[in-house]
Each structure stands twice: as structure tokens, then as C-alpha cells.
PQR file of N, CA, C, O and H, with PARSE charges and radii, in Angstrom:
ATOM      1  N   MET A   1      21.732 -25.693 -39.422 -0.4000 1.5000
ATOM      2  CA  MET A   1      22.060 -25.819 -40.725 -0.0000 2.0000
ATOM      3  C   MET A   1      22.054 -24.744 -42.252  0.5500 1.7000
ATOM      4  O   MET A   1      21.829 -25.716 -42.974 -0.5500 1.4000
ATOM      5  N   LEU A   2      22.079 -24.310 -42.625 -0.4000 1.5000
ATOM      6  CA  LEU A   2      22.555 -23.370 -44.144 -0.0000 2.0000
ATOM      7  C   LEU A   2      23.540 -23.855 -45.053  0.5500 1.7000
ATOM      8  O   LEU A   2      24.634 -23.364 -44.777 -0.5500 1.4000
ATOM      9  H   LEU A   2      22.262 -23.521 -42.039  0.4000 1.0000
ATOM     10  N   ILE A   3      23.571 -24.491 -45.858 -0.4000 1.5000
ATOM     11  CA  ILE A   3      25.401 -24.380 -46.830 -0.0000 2.0000
ATOM     12  C   ILE A   3      25.170 -23.468 -47.717  0.5500 1.7000
ATOM     13  O   ILE A   3      24.361 -24.038 -48.450 -0.5500 1.4000
ATOM     14  H   ILE A   3      22.682 -24.889 -46.082  0.4000 1.0000
ATOM     15  N   ASP A   4      25.359 -22.293 -48.200 -0.4000 1.5000
ATOM     16  CA  ASP A   4      24.764 -21.413 -50.150 -0.0000 2.0000
ATOM     17  C   ASP A   4      26.119 -21.693 -50.521  0.5500 1.7000
ATOM     18  O   ASP A   4      27.188 -21.212 -50.143 -0.5500 1.4000
ATOM     19  H   ASP A   4      26.016 -21.831 -47.604  0.4000 1.0000
ATOM     20  N   THR A   5      25.682 -23.016 -51.751 -0.4000 1.5000
ATOM     21  CA  THR A   5      26.822 -23.409 -52.848 -0.0000 2.0000
ATOM     22  C   THR A   5      26.193 -22.894 -54.009  0.5500 1.7000
ATOM     23  O   THR A   5      26.185 -23.731 -54.912 -0.5500 1.4000
ATOM     24  H   THR A   5      24.814 -23.407 -52.058  0.4000 1.0000
ATOM     25  N   ARG A   6      25.560 -21.607 -54.366 -0.4000 1.5000
ATOM     26  CA  ARG A   6      25.142 -20.564 -55.021 -0.0000 2.0000
ATOM     27  C   ARG A   6      26.383 -20.847 -56.167  0.5500 1.7000
ATOM     28  O   ARG A   6      27.556 -21.109 -55.899 -0.5500 1.4000
ATOM     29  H   ARG A   6      25.566 -20.928 -53.633  0.4000 1.0000
ATOM     30  N   GLY A   7      25.874 -20.738 -57.291 -0.4000 1.5000
ATOM     31  CA  GLY A   7      27.232 -20.092 -58.384 -0.0000 2.0000
ATOM     32  C   GLY A   7      28.654 -20.829 -58.586  0.5500 1.7000
ATOM     33  O   GLY A   7      29.492 -20.512 -59.430 -0.5500 1.4000
ATOM     34  H   GLY A   7      24.921 -20.525 -57.509  0.4000 1.0000
ATOM     35  N   LEU A   8      28.795 -22.225 -57.334 -0.4000 1.5000
ATOM     36  CA  LEU A   8      29.541 -22.974 -56.926 -0.0000 2.0000
ATOM     37  C   LEU A   8      29.633 -24.151 -58.302  0.5500 1.7000
ATOM     38  O   LEU A   8      28.588 -24.106 -58.952 -0.5500 1.4000
ATOM     39  H   LEU A   8      28.113 -22.483 -56.649  0.4000 1.0000
ATOM     40  N   SER A   9      30.560 -25.076 -58.809 -0.4000 1.5000
ATOM     41  CA  SER A   9      30.395 -25.712 -59.203 -0.0000 2.0000
ATOM     42  C   SER A   9      31.343 -27.241 -58.614  0.5500 1.7000
ATOM     43  O   SER A   9      32.333 -27.282 -57.884 -0.5500 1.4000
ATOM     44  H   SER A   9      31.409 -25.113 -58.281  0.4000 1.0000
ATOM     45  N   CYS A  10      30.626 -28.295 -59.224 -0.4000 1.5000
ATOM     46  CA  CYS A  10      31.520 -29.505 -58.505 -0.0000 2.0000
ATOM     47  C   CYS A  10      32.703 -29.440 -59.142  0.5500 1.7000
ATOM     48  O   CYS A  10      32.939 -28.983 -60.261 -0.5500 1.4000
ATOM     49  H   CYS A  10      29.822 -28.261 -59.818  0.4000 1.0000
ATOM     50  N   PRO A  11      33.689 -30.101 -58.077 -0.5600 1.5000
ATOM     51  CA  PRO A  11      33.440 -30.894 -56.494  0.2800 2.0000
ATOM     52  C   PRO A  11      33.095 -29.624 -55.327  0.5500 1.7000
ATOM     53  O   PRO A  11      33.025 -29.929 -54.136 -0.5500 1.4000
ATOM     54  N   GLN A  12      32.932 -28.492 -55.680 -0.4000 1.5000
ATOM     55  CA  GLN A  12      33.097 -27.474 -54.652 -0.0000 2.0000
ATOM     56  C   GLN A  12      32.154 -27.477 -53.567  0.5500 1.7000
ATOM     57  O   GLN A  12      32.580 -27.022 -52.505 -0.5500 1.4000
ATOM     58  H   GLN A  12      32.988 -28.244 -56.647  0.4000 1.0000
ATOM     59  N   PRO A  13      30.523 -28.044 -53.610 -0.5600 1.5000
ATOM     60  CA  PRO A  13      29.421 -28.116 -53.402  0.2800 2.0000
ATOM     61  C   PRO A  13      29.748 -29.669 -52.489  0.5500 1.7000
ATOM     62  O   PRO A  13      29.268 -29.592 -51.358 -0.5500 1.4000
ATOM     63  N   VAL A  14      30.269 -30.667 -52.692 -0.4000 1.5000
ATOM     64  CA  VAL A  14      29.384 -31.889 -52.416 -0.0000 2.0000
ATOM     65  C   VAL A  14      31.077 -31.438 -50.871  0.5500 1.7000
ATOM     66  O   VAL A  14      30.596 -31.458 -49.738 -0.5500 1.4000
ATOM     67  H   VAL A  14      30.659 -30.730 -53.611  0.4000 1.0000
ATOM     68  N   LEU A  15      31.899 -31.270 -50.870 -0.4000 1.5000
ATOM     69  CA  LEU A  15      33.164 -30.562 -50.524 -0.0000 2.0000
ATOM     70  C   LEU A  15      32.529 -29.422 -48.964  0.5500 1.7000
ATOM     71  O   LEU A  15      33.146 -29.478 -47.901 -0.5500 1.4000
ATOM     72  H   LEU A  15      32.290 -31.253 -51.790  0.4000 1.0000
ATOM     73  N   MET A  16      31.578 -28.718 -49.089 -0.4000 1.5000
ATOM     74  CA  MET A  16      31.585 -28.104 -48.158 -0.0000 2.0000
ATOM     75  C   MET A  16      30.300 -28.958 -47.286  0.5500 1.7000
ATOM     76  O   MET A  16      30.212 -28.907 -46.059 -0.5500 1.4000
ATOM     77  H   MET A  16      31.076 -28.672 -49.953  0.4000 1.0000
ATOM     78  N   VAL A  17      29.312 -29.762 -48.199 -0.4000 1.5000
ATOM     79  CA  VAL A  17      28.755 -30.846 -47.311 -0.0000 2.0000
ATOM     80  C   VAL A  17      29.139 -31.643 -46.177  0.5500 1.7000
ATOM     81  O   VAL A  17      28.803 -31.563 -44.995 -0.5500 1.4000
ATOM     82  H   VAL A  17      29.384 -29.803 -49.196  0.4000 1.0000
ATOM     83  N   PHE A  18      30.227 -32.749 -47.028 -0.4000 1.5000
ATOM     84  CA  PHE A  18      30.724 -34.043 -46.755 -0.0000 2.0000
ATOM     85  C   PHE A  18      30.863 -33.923 -45.165  0.5500 1.7000
ATOM     86  O   PHE A  18      30.322 -34.562 -44.263 -0.5500 1.4000
ATOM     87  H   PHE A  18      30.499 -32.814 -47.988  0.4000 1.0000
ATOM     88  N   PRO A  19      31.954 -32.679 -45.148 -0.5600 1.5000
ATOM     89  CA  PRO A  19      31.990 -32.610 -43.503  0.2800 2.0000
ATOM     90  C   PRO A  19      31.090 -32.471 -42.315  0.5500 1.7000
ATOM     91  O   PRO A  19      31.453 -32.393 -41.142 -0.5500 1.4000
ATOM     92  N   HIS A  20      29.621 -32.448 -42.870 -0.4000 1.5000
ATOM     93  CA  HIS A  20      29.094 -32.404 -42.235 -0.0000 2.0000
ATOM     94  C   HIS A  20      27.890 -33.248 -42.165  0.5500 1.7000
ATOM     95  O   HIS A  20      26.908 -33.186 -41.425 -0.5500 1.4000
ATOM     96  H   HIS A  20      29.326 -32.511 -43.823  0.4000 1.0000
ATOM     97  N   LEU A  21      28.287 -34.255 -43.358 -0.4000 1.5000
ATOM     98  CA  LEU A  21      26.866 -35.441 -43.010 -0.0000 2.0000
ATOM     99  C   LEU A  21      27.628 -36.756 -42.132  0.5500 1.7000
ATOM    100  O   LEU A  21      27.255 -37.926 -42.212 -0.5500 1.4000
ATOM    101  H   LEU A  21      29.084 -34.306 -43.959  0.4000 1.0000
ATOM    102  N   GLY A  22      28.593 -36.341 -41.421 -0.4000 1.5000
ATOM    103  CA  GLY A  22      28.831 -37.217 -40.414 -0.0000 2.0000
ATOM    104  C   GLY A  22      28.168 -37.700 -39.014  0.5500 1.7000
ATOM    105  O   GLY A  22      28.042 -38.774 -38.426 -0.5500 1.4000
ATOM    106  H   GLY A  22      28.897 -35.390 -41.356  0.4000 1.0000
ATOM    107  N   GLY A  23      27.696 -35.910 -38.714 -0.4000 1.5000
ATOM    108  CA  GLY A  23      26.503 -35.582 -37.493 -0.0000 2.0000
ATOM    109  C   GLY A  23      25.000 -35.573 -37.463  0.5500 1.7000
ATOM    110  O   GLY A  23      24.773 -34.856 -38.437 -0.5500 1.4000
ATOM    111  H   GLY A  23      27.799 -35.037 -39.191  0.4000 1.0000
ATOM    112  N   SER A  24      24.308 -35.769 -37.174 -0.4000 1.5000
ATOM    113  CA  SER A  24      22.432 -35.278 -37.407 -0.0000 2.0000
ATOM    114  C   SER A  24      21.929 -35.023 -37.283  0.5500 1.7000
ATOM    115  O   SER A  24      20.896 -35.652 -37.055 -0.5500 1.4000
ATOM    116  H   SER A  24      24.492 -36.352 -36.382  0.4000 1.0000
ATOM    117  N   ASP A  25      22.067 -33.283 -37.275 -0.4000 1.5000
ATOM    118  CA  ASP A  25      21.654 -32.400 -37.150 -0.0000 2.0000
ATOM    119  C   ASP A  25      21.470 -31.538 -39.025  0.5500 1.7000
ATOM    120  O   ASP A  25      22.334 -31.381 -39.888 -0.5500 1.4000
ATOM    121  H   ASP A  25      22.906 -32.771 -37.460  0.4000 1.0000
ATOM    122  N   PRO A  26      19.847 -31.126 -39.027 -0.5600 1.5000
ATOM    123  CA  PRO A  26      19.460 -30.925 -40.350  0.2800 2.0000
ATOM    124  C   PRO A  26      20.514 -29.814 -41.380  0.5500 1.7000
ATOM    125  O   PRO A  26      21.054 -28.722 -41.208 -0.5500 1.4000
ATOM    126  N   ILE A  27      20.417 -30.817 -42.496 -0.4000 1.5000
ATOM    127  CA  ILE A  27      21.561 -29.386 -43.229 -0.0000 2.0000
ATOM    128  C   ILE A  27      20.312 -29.243 -44.523  0.5500 1.7000
ATOM    129  O   ILE A  27      19.537 -29.916 -45.203 -0.5500 1.4000
ATOM    130  H   ILE A  27      19.977 -31.704 -42.636  0.4000 1.0000
ATOM    131  N   ASP A  28      20.699 -28.082 -44.315 -0.4000 1.5000
ATOM    132  CA  ASP A  28      19.300 -27.322 -45.691 -0.0000 2.0000
ATOM    133  C   ASP A  28      20.869 -26.820 -46.884  0.5500 1.7000
ATOM    134  O   ASP A  28      21.686 -26.073 -46.346 -0.5500 1.4000
ATOM    135  H   ASP A  28      21.328 -27.536 -43.762  0.4000 1.0000
ATOM    136  N   VAL A  29      21.046 -27.079 -47.773 -0.4000 1.5000
ATOM    137  CA  VAL A  29      21.952 -27.087 -48.982 -0.0000 2.0000
ATOM    138  C   VAL A  29      21.347 -26.110 -50.125  0.5500 1.7000
ATOM    139  O   VAL A  29      20.552 -26.751 -50.812 -0.5500 1.4000
ATOM    140  H   VAL A  29      20.382 -27.686 -48.209  0.4000 1.0000
ATOM    141  N   LEU A  30      21.465 -24.803 -50.535 -0.4000 1.5000
ATOM    142  CA  LEU A  30      21.219 -24.511 -51.827 -0.0000 2.0000
ATOM    143  C   LEU A  30      22.223 -24.278 -52.681  0.5500 1.7000
ATOM    144  O   LEU A  30      23.362 -23.825 -52.565 -0.5500 1.4000
ATOM    145  H   LEU A  30      22.111 -24.283 -49.976  0.4000 1.0000
ATOM    146  N   VAL A  31      21.069 -24.989 -54.230 -0.4000 1.5000
ATOM    147  CA  VAL A  31      22.166 -25.208 -55.144 -0.0000 2.0000
ATOM    148  C   VAL A  31      22.358 -24.916 -56.045  0.5500 1.7000
ATOM    149  O   VAL A  31      23.087 -25.871 -56.316 -0.5500 1.4000
ATOM    150  H   VAL A  31      20.144 -25.357 -54.324  0.4000 1.0000
ATOM    151  N   ASP A  32      22.361 -24.197 -57.147 -0.4000 1.5000
ATOM    152  CA  ASP A  32      21.872 -23.421 -58.721 -0.0000 2.0000
ATOM    153  C   ASP A  32      22.013 -23.929 -60.067  0.5500 1.7000
ATOM    154  O   ASP A  32      21.918 -23.398 -61.173 -0.5500 1.4000
ATOM    155  H   ASP A  32      21.769 -23.421 -56.927  0.4000 1.0000
ATOM    156  N   ASN A  33      22.338 -25.439 -59.556 -0.4000 1.5000
ATOM    157  CA  ASN A  33      22.659 -26.748 -60.938 -0.0000 2.0000
ATOM    158  C   ASN A  33      22.523 -27.852 -60.909  0.5500 1.7000
ATOM    159  O   ASN A  33      22.609 -28.528 -59.883 -0.5500 1.4000
ATOM    160  H   ASN A  33      22.415 -25.870 -58.657  0.4000 1.0000
ATOM    161  N   THR A  34      22.306 -28.233 -61.917 -0.4000 1.5000
ATOM    162  CA  THR A  34      21.923 -29.863 -62.010 -0.0000 2.0000
ATOM    163  C   THR A  34      22.580 -30.548 -60.719  0.5500 1.7000
ATOM    164  O   THR A  34      22.268 -30.890 -59.578 -0.5500 1.4000
ATOM    165  H   THR A  34      22.236 -27.684 -62.750  0.4000 1.0000
ATOM    166  N   ALA A  35      24.126 -30.543 -61.943 -0.4000 1.5000
ATOM    167  CA  ALA A  35      24.997 -31.301 -61.249 -0.0000 2.0000
ATOM    168  C   ALA A  35      25.348 -31.480 -59.749  0.5500 1.7000
ATOM    169  O   ALA A  35      25.658 -32.551 -59.228 -0.5500 1.4000
ATOM    170  H   ALA A  35      24.379 -30.266 -62.869  0.4000 1.0000
ATOM    171  N   SER A  36      25.263 -30.366 -59.177 -0.4000 1.5000
ATOM    172  CA  SER A  36      25.186 -29.737 -57.725 -0.0000 2.0000
ATOM    173  C   SER A  36      24.292 -30.852 -56.966  0.5500 1.7000
ATOM    174  O   SER A  36      24.379 -31.918 -56.357 -0.5500 1.4000
ATOM    175  H   SER A  36      25.011 -29.496 -59.601  0.4000 1.0000
ATOM    176  N   GLN A  37      23.553 -30.067 -57.330 -0.4000 1.5000
ATOM    177  CA  GLN A  37      21.893 -31.229 -56.697 -0.0000 2.0000
ATOM    178  C   GLN A  37      22.018 -32.306 -56.855  0.5500 1.7000
ATOM    179  O   GLN A  37      21.342 -32.834 -55.972 -0.5500 1.4000
ATOM    180  H   GLN A  37      23.482 -29.201 -57.824  0.4000 1.0000
ATOM    181  N   GLU A  38      22.673 -33.381 -57.702 -0.4000 1.5000
ATOM    182  CA  GLU A  38      22.391 -34.380 -58.164 -0.0000 2.0000
ATOM    183  C   GLU A  38      23.859 -35.490 -56.940  0.5500 1.7000
ATOM    184  O   GLU A  38      23.861 -36.657 -56.548 -0.5500 1.4000
ATOM    185  H   GLU A  38      23.222 -32.952 -58.419  0.4000 1.0000
ATOM    186  N   ASN A  39      24.538 -34.698 -56.811 -0.4000 1.5000
ATOM    187  CA  ASN A  39      26.016 -35.194 -56.900 -0.0000 2.0000
ATOM    188  C   ASN A  39      25.551 -35.058 -55.228  0.5500 1.7000
ATOM    189  O   ASN A  39      25.117 -36.031 -54.612 -0.5500 1.4000
ATOM    190  H   ASN A  39      24.536 -33.749 -57.129  0.4000 1.0000
ATOM    191  N   VAL A  40      25.741 -33.477 -54.511 -0.4000 1.5000
ATOM    192  CA  VAL A  40      24.935 -33.708 -53.216 -0.0000 2.0000
ATOM    193  C   VAL A  40      24.343 -33.990 -52.769  0.5500 1.7000
ATOM    194  O   VAL A  40      24.383 -33.990 -51.538 -0.5500 1.4000
ATOM    195  H   VAL A  40      26.093 -32.687 -55.012  0.4000 1.0000
ATOM    196  N   SER A  41      22.555 -34.801 -54.051 -0.4000 1.5000
ATOM    197  CA  SER A  41      21.933 -35.754 -53.049 -0.0000 2.0000
ATOM    198  C   SER A  41      23.091 -37.344 -53.303  0.5500 1.7000
ATOM    199  O   SER A  41      23.211 -38.533 -53.009 -0.5500 1.4000
ATOM    200  H   SER A  41      22.523 -34.801 -55.051  0.4000 1.0000
ATOM    201  N   ARG A  42      23.416 -36.751 -53.700 -0.4000 1.5000
ATOM    202  CA  ARG A  42      24.213 -38.811 -53.925 -0.0000 2.0000
ATOM    203  C   ARG A  42      25.535 -39.115 -53.045  0.5500 1.7000
ATOM    204  O   ARG A  42      26.305 -40.073 -52.979 -0.5500 1.4000
ATOM    205  H   ARG A  42      23.319 -35.785 -53.939  0.4000 1.0000
ATOM    206  N   ALA A  43      25.447 -37.903 -52.422 -0.4000 1.5000
ATOM    207  CA  ALA A  43      26.394 -38.073 -51.700 -0.0000 2.0000
ATOM    208  C   ALA A  43      26.071 -38.489 -49.567  0.5500 1.7000
ATOM    209  O   ALA A  43      26.488 -39.139 -48.609 -0.5500 1.4000
ATOM    210  H   ALA A  43      24.821 -37.125 -52.476  0.4000 1.0000
ATOM    211  N   ALA A  44      24.966 -37.424 -50.050 -0.4000 1.5000
ATOM    212  CA  ALA A  44      24.131 -37.684 -48.280 -0.0000 2.0000
ATOM    213  C   ALA A  44      23.796 -38.436 -49.111  0.5500 1.7000
ATOM    214  O   ALA A  44      24.699 -38.493 -49.946 -0.5500 1.4000
ATOM    215  H   ALA A  44      24.627 -36.896 -50.828  0.4000 1.0000
ATOM    216  N   ARG A  45      22.889 -39.141 -49.398 -0.4000 1.5000
ATOM    217  CA  ARG A  45      22.166 -40.682 -49.551 -0.0000 2.0000
ATOM    218  C   ARG A  45      22.989 -42.124 -49.324  0.5500 1.7000
ATOM    219  O   ARG A  45      22.619 -43.075 -48.635 -0.5500 1.4000
ATOM    220  H   ARG A  45      22.156 -39.094 -48.720  0.4000 1.0000
ATOM    221  N   LYS A  46      23.928 -42.028 -49.925 -0.4000 1.5000
ATOM    222  CA  LYS A  46      25.220 -42.676 -49.544 -0.0000 2.0000
ATOM    223  C   LYS A  46      25.361 -42.451 -48.001  0.5500 1.7000
ATOM    224  O   LYS A  46      24.911 -43.433 -47.410 -0.5500 1.4000
ATOM    225  H   LYS A  46      24.229 -41.256 -50.484  0.4000 1.0000
ATOM    226  N   GLN A  47      25.779 -41.601 -47.247 -0.4000 1.5000
ATOM    227  CA  GLN A  47      25.673 -41.950 -46.063 -0.0000 2.0000
ATOM    228  C   GLN A  47      24.267 -41.438 -45.297  0.5500 1.7000
ATOM    229  O   GLN A  47      23.985 -40.450 -44.619 -0.5500 1.4000
ATOM    230  H   GLN A  47      26.145 -40.804 -47.727  0.4000 1.0000
ATOM    231  N   GLY A  48      23.599 -42.515 -45.715 -0.4000 1.5000
ATOM    232  CA  GLY A  48      21.799 -42.544 -45.362 -0.0000 2.0000
ATOM    233  C   GLY A  48      21.163 -40.915 -44.518  0.5500 1.7000
ATOM    234  O   GLY A  48      20.761 -40.803 -43.360 -0.5500 1.4000
ATOM    235  H   GLY A  48      23.828 -43.317 -46.266  0.4000 1.0000
ATOM    236  N   TRP A  49      21.265 -39.884 -45.538 -0.4000 1.5000
ATOM    237  CA  TRP A  49      20.644 -39.315 -45.230 -0.0000 2.0000
ATOM    238  C   TRP A  49      19.312 -39.067 -46.069  0.5500 1.7000
ATOM    239  O   TRP A  49      19.387 -39.290 -47.277 -0.5500 1.4000
ATOM    240  H   TRP A  49      21.591 -39.975 -46.479  0.4000 1.0000
ATOM    241  N   ASN A  50      18.180 -38.654 -45.579 -0.4000 1.5000
ATOM    242  CA  ASN A  50      17.433 -38.885 -46.540 -0.0000 2.0000
ATOM    243  C   ASN A  50      17.076 -37.016 -47.189  0.5500 1.7000
ATOM    244  O   ASN A  50      17.327 -36.125 -46.378 -0.5500 1.4000
ATOM    245  H   ASN A  50      18.119 -38.472 -44.598  0.4000 1.0000
ATOM    246  N   VAL A  51      16.648 -36.693 -48.273 -0.4000 1.5000
ATOM    247  CA  VAL A  51      17.616 -35.853 -49.321 -0.0000 2.0000
ATOM    248  C   VAL A  51      15.623 -35.201 -50.323  0.5500 1.7000
ATOM    249  O   VAL A  51      14.958 -35.816 -51.156 -0.5500 1.4000
ATOM    250  H   VAL A  51      16.444 -37.417 -48.932  0.4000 1.0000
ATOM    251  N   GLU A  52      15.446 -34.248 -49.877 -0.4000 1.5000
ATOM    252  CA  GLU A  52      14.091 -33.520 -50.454 -0.0000 2.0000
ATOM    253  C   GLU A  52      14.210 -32.115 -51.393  0.5500 1.7000
ATOM    254  O   GLU A  52      14.566 -31.041 -50.908 -0.5500 1.4000
ATOM    255  H   GLU A  52      15.986 -33.748 -49.200  0.4000 1.0000
ATOM    256  N   MET A  53      14.001 -32.223 -52.222 -0.4000 1.5000
ATOM    257  CA  MET A  53      14.008 -31.468 -52.870 -0.0000 2.0000
ATOM    258  C   MET A  53      13.405 -30.511 -52.913  0.5500 1.7000
ATOM    259  O   MET A  53      12.213 -30.817 -52.899 -0.5500 1.4000
ATOM    260  H   MET A  53      13.712 -33.096 -52.615  0.4000 1.0000
ATOM    261  N   LYS A  54      13.698 -28.255 -53.017 -0.4000 1.5000
ATOM    262  CA  LYS A  54      12.784 -28.190 -52.603 -0.0000 2.0000
ATOM    263  C   LYS A  54      12.502 -26.711 -53.161  0.5500 1.7000
ATOM    264  O   LYS A  54      12.485 -25.744 -52.399 -0.5500 1.4000
ATOM    265  H   LYS A  54      14.667 -28.007 -53.029  0.4000 1.0000
ATOM    266  N   PRO A  55      12.259 -26.591 -54.691 -0.5600 1.5000
ATOM    267  CA  PRO A  55      12.150 -25.905 -55.924  0.2800 2.0000
ATOM    268  C   PRO A  55      12.035 -24.021 -55.028  0.5500 1.7000
ATOM    269  O   PRO A  55      11.153 -23.489 -54.355 -0.5500 1.4000
ATOM    270  N   GLU A  56      13.165 -23.641 -55.418 -0.4000 1.5000
ATOM    271  CA  GLU A  56      12.745 -22.020 -54.717 -0.0000 2.0000
ATOM    272  C   GLU A  56      12.790 -21.104 -55.958  0.5500 1.7000
ATOM    273  O   GLU A  56      12.904 -21.600 -57.080 -0.5500 1.4000
ATOM    274  H   GLU A  56      13.881 -24.074 -55.965  0.4000 1.0000
ATOM    275  N   ALA A  57      12.735 -20.265 -55.838 -0.4000 1.5000
ATOM    276  CA  ALA A  57      12.545 -18.705 -57.100 -0.0000 2.0000
ATOM    277  C   ALA A  57      14.201 -18.866 -57.807  0.5500 1.7000
ATOM    278  O   ALA A  57      15.045 -19.270 -57.008 -0.5500 1.4000
ATOM    279  H   ALA A  57      12.643 -19.863 -54.927  0.4000 1.0000
ATOM    280  N   ASP A  58      14.686 -18.571 -59.248 -0.4000 1.5000
ATOM    281  CA  ASP A  58      15.102 -17.931 -59.646 -0.0000 2.0000
ATOM    282  C   ASP A  58      16.249 -19.311 -60.117  0.5500 1.7000
ATOM    283  O   ASP A  58      17.439 -19.067 -60.313 -0.5500 1.4000
ATOM    284  H   ASP A  58      14.000 -18.243 -59.897  0.4000 1.0000
ATOM    285  N   GLY A  59      15.725 -20.618 -60.242 -0.4000 1.5000
ATOM    286  CA  GLY A  59      16.026 -22.152 -60.767 -0.0000 2.0000
ATOM    287  C   GLY A  59      17.126 -22.736 -59.604  0.5500 1.7000
ATOM    288  O   GLY A  59      18.009 -23.566 -59.818 -0.5500 1.4000
ATOM    289  H   GLY A  59      14.758 -20.816 -60.084  0.4000 1.0000
ATOM    290  N   ILE A  60      16.751 -21.915 -58.024 -0.4000 1.5000
ATOM    291  CA  ILE A  60      17.402 -22.746 -57.182 -0.0000 2.0000
ATOM    292  C   ILE A  60      16.915 -23.885 -55.954  0.5500 1.7000
ATOM    293  O   ILE A  60      16.102 -23.486 -55.120 -0.5500 1.4000
ATOM    294  H   ILE A  60      16.034 -21.240 -57.850  0.4000 1.0000
ATOM    295  N   VAL A  61      17.214 -24.702 -55.906 -0.4000 1.5000
ATOM    296  CA  VAL A  61      16.927 -25.782 -55.226 -0.0000 2.0000
ATOM    297  C   VAL A  61      17.488 -25.947 -53.872  0.5500 1.7000
ATOM    298  O   VAL A  61      18.635 -25.995 -53.427 -0.5500 1.4000
ATOM    299  H   VAL A  61      17.874 -25.026 -56.584  0.4000 1.0000
ATOM    300  N   ARG A  62      15.927 -26.042 -53.199 -0.4000 1.5000
ATOM    301  CA  ARG A  62      17.031 -26.499 -51.755 -0.0000 2.0000
ATOM    302  C   ARG A  62      16.682 -27.945 -51.173  0.5500 1.7000
ATOM    303  O   ARG A  62      15.659 -28.630 -51.155 -0.5500 1.4000
ATOM    304  H   ARG A  62      14.996 -26.003 -53.561  0.4000 1.0000
ATOM    305  N   LEU A  63      18.090 -28.115 -50.669 -0.4000 1.5000
ATOM    306  CA  LEU A  63      17.652 -29.616 -50.585 -0.0000 2.0000
ATOM    307  C   LEU A  63      18.296 -29.661 -49.376  0.5500 1.7000
ATOM    308  O   LEU A  63      19.488 -29.485 -49.126 -0.5500 1.4000
ATOM    309  H   LEU A  63      18.921 -27.558 -50.684  0.4000 1.0000
ATOM    310  N   GLU A  64      17.025 -30.012 -48.382 -0.4000 1.5000
ATOM    311  CA  GLU A  64      16.824 -30.728 -47.413 -0.0000 2.0000
ATOM    312  C   GLU A  64      17.408 -32.110 -46.032  0.5500 1.7000
ATOM    313  O   GLU A  64      16.836 -32.820 -45.204 -0.5500 1.4000
ATOM    314  H   GLU A  64      16.056 -30.155 -48.585  0.4000 1.0000
ATOM    315  N   LEU A  65      18.528 -31.920 -46.385 -0.4000 1.5000
ATOM    316  CA  LEU A  65      18.989 -33.460 -45.693 -0.0000 2.0000
ATOM    317  C   LEU A  65      18.379 -33.903 -44.102  0.5500 1.7000
ATOM    318  O   LEU A  65      18.501 -33.116 -43.163 -0.5500 1.4000
ATOM    319  H   LEU A  65      18.993 -31.344 -47.057  0.4000 1.0000
ATOM    320  N   ARG A  66      17.871 -34.939 -43.977 -0.4000 1.5000
ATOM    321  CA  ARG A  66      17.783 -35.351 -42.688 -0.0000 2.0000
ATOM    322  C   ARG A  66      17.934 -36.639 -42.509  0.5500 1.7000
ATOM    323  O   ARG A  66      17.517 -37.583 -43.181 -0.5500 1.4000
ATOM    324  H   ARG A  66      17.772 -35.578 -44.739  0.4000 1.0000
ATOM    325  N   LYS A  67      18.963 -36.588 -40.941 -0.4000 1.5000
ATOM    326  CA  LYS A  67      18.834 -38.272 -40.730 -0.0000 2.0000
ATOM    327  C   LYS A  67      17.499 -39.554 -40.671  0.5500 1.7000
ATOM    328  O   LYS A  67      17.787 -40.737 -40.492 -0.5500 1.4000
ATOM    329  H   LYS A  67      19.301 -35.822 -40.396  0.4000 1.0000
TER
END
């Protein structure tokens, strides 16, 4: 699943990702600011997810969330 949160500020990205953290399917989240990157990562880790950050072009980071 890919969740695109580019252009959104917190807490919106976390609110978009949180409902999917109850499952186990891989989730990729695109973020474009540090606050969203940190908050989404923190929320996922608290729910037992592994988070890998992969920088992409134009300041975008792909957060790969895996159980």
C-alpha cells in the first residue's frame, strides 16, 4: 500500500497512516517534511513496525513500514 502525504502537515499524515497499522501488510508512506517523517515513524514503531527511510528526489522520503 502507498500512502502519499506530500504537501500535508502533521497531524494529517499520522491520521492517514494510523488506521492501517493494525494490519500486517507492508505500507510505504511518502513524506516531504521532517515533522511528518518523525511523527509517522514514531507512531509506526510504537505499534511494532520496522521503519526504513529511503530518500527520493526533491526532498521526498519514502518510509517503508514492515511488520
